[in-house]
C-alpha positions in Angstrom: 49.6 -92.8 -53.8 47.8 -96.0 -51.3 45.6 -97.1 -53.9 48.3 -98.1 -57.0 51.7 -100.6 -56.7 53.3 -97.7 -58.3 51.9 -95.1 -56.4 52.8 -96.5 -53.3 56.8 -97.1 -54.7 57.6 -93.8 -54.8 56.0 -92.9 -51.3 58.6 -95.7 -50.9 61.2 -94.1 -52.1 60.6 -91.0 -50.8 60.1 -92.0 -47.6 63.6 -94.1 -47.5 65.2 -95.2 -50.9 67.5 -97.4 -50.0 65.1 -99.2 -48.1 63.2 -99.0 -50.7 65.7 -100.3 -52.7 66.1 -103.6 -50.0 62.0 -104.6 -50.4 62.7 -104.9 -54.0 61.7 -101.7 -55.2 62.6 -101.3 -59.0 64.3 -97.4 -57.5 65.9 -96.5 -60.8 62.5 -97.0 -62.8 60.3 -95.7 -59.9 62.7 -92.1 -59.9 62.0 -91.8 -63.9 57.8 -92.1 -63.7 57.4 -89.8 -60.4 59.3 -87.4 -62.6 57.9 -88.3 -65.3 54.6 -87.9 -64.4 56.2 -84.6 -62.7 57.5 -82.9 -65.2 54.5 -83.9 -67.7 51.8 -82.2 -65.3 54.3 -79.1 -64.5 53.6 -78.2 -68.7 50.4 -78.5 -68.2 50.2 -76.0 -65.3 52.8 -74.4 -67.6 50.3 -74.7 -70.4 47.2 -73.8 -68.1 48.3 -70.1 -67.3 49.9 -69.5 -70.0 46.4 -69.7 -71.3 44.5 -68.2 -68.1 46.5 -64.9 -69.3 46.9 -65.2 -72.5 50.5 -63.9 -72.3 53.9 -65.5 -72.5 55.4 -64.3 -69.8 59.1 -65.4 -68.8 58.6 -64.6 -65.2 54.9 -65.3 -65.3 54.6 -68.5 -62.2 57.8 -66.8 -60.1 55.8 -66.9 -57.2 54.4 -70.8 -58.3 57.3 -73.0 -56.0 57.1 -71.0 -52.5 53.0 -71.7 -52.9 53.6 -75.1 -53.6 56.1 -76.5 -51.2 53.6 -73.8 -48.4 51.1 -75.6 -49.8 52.5 -79.3 -48.7 54.3 -77.9 -46.5 50.8 -76.8 -44.2 49.4 -80.2 -44.6 51.4 -81.9 -42.9 54.2 -83.2 -45.2 57.4 -83.5 -44.0 60.2 -82.2 -46.3 62.7 -85.4 -45.0 59.5 -87.1 -47.8 58.0 -90.6 -46.7 54.9 -88.2 -44.7 52.6 -86.8 -46.3 48.3 -87.6 -48.4 47.1 -85.6 -50.9 44.2 -84.9 -49.7 46.1 -83.3 -47.1 48.1 -81.2 -50.5 45.0 -80.6 -51.7 42.8 -78.6 -48.8 46.7 -77.1 -48.4 46.6 -75.8 -51.5 42.4 -74.0 -50.6 44.3 -72.1 -47.8 46.6 -70.8 -50.2 44.7 -69.4 -52.4 41.7 -68.3 -49.5 44.9 -66.9 -47.9 45.7 -64.5 -51.3 42.8 -64.4 -51.7 41.9 -62.7 -48.4 45.6 -60.8 -48.1 43.9 -59.3 -52.4 40.5 -58.4 -51.2 43.1 -56.4 -48.3 44.7 -54.5 -50.5 47.7 -55.8 -49.3 50.8 -55.0 -52.1 51.7 -58.5 -53.7 55.4 -58.0 -52.7 53.7 -57.9 -49.0 52.2 -60.6 -50.1 55.5 -63.1 -50.6 56.9 -61.9 -47.6 54.1 -62.7 -45.9 53.7 -66.0 -47.5 57.5 -66.6 -46.7 56.0 -66.2 -42.8 53.8 -68.0 -42.9 56.3 -71.2 -44.7 59.3 -70.8 -42.2 56.3 -70.6 -39.9 55.0 -74.1 -40.6 58.7 -75.7 -41.1 59.4 -74.9 -37.8 56.0 -76.9 -37.0 57.8 -79.5 -39.2 60.1 -79.3 -36.9 58.4 -80.0 -33.7 56.2 -82.8 -35.4 59.4 -84.6 -36.5 61.1 -85.1 -33.2 58.2 -85.3 -31.3 57.6 -89.0 -34.1 60.8 -90.2 -33.8 60.4 -89.6 -29.4 58.8 -91.7 -30.2 55.7 -89.6 -28.0 
């Protein structure tokens, strides 16, 4: 994200689209490219998940959205955009997988795992709010 021109443009558009437009970044093109990259990666992940479980169920990855948002928020990626690092998101993903494996070993039911992951997400959002207020106040 910080080593390529497109990465910095995506980062700028995610942080403040008006400021990115005023900085001579083609925001429509940047958004289109980022959506295309996201769609490609999501389709690849869907194919890999289908191949892994050898089944084509409609609700196969229903909890993946919650898990990915939780991994991002735990990795200190701001929900407002423009703040975060890819390396931290990878570590956040590893943390979520470790927590899920621990709950599987403890024989926690899948519904209770989603509830606990949701609570973890709520706590991470609360910490994100405190961090955002501290950044904005200059502390």
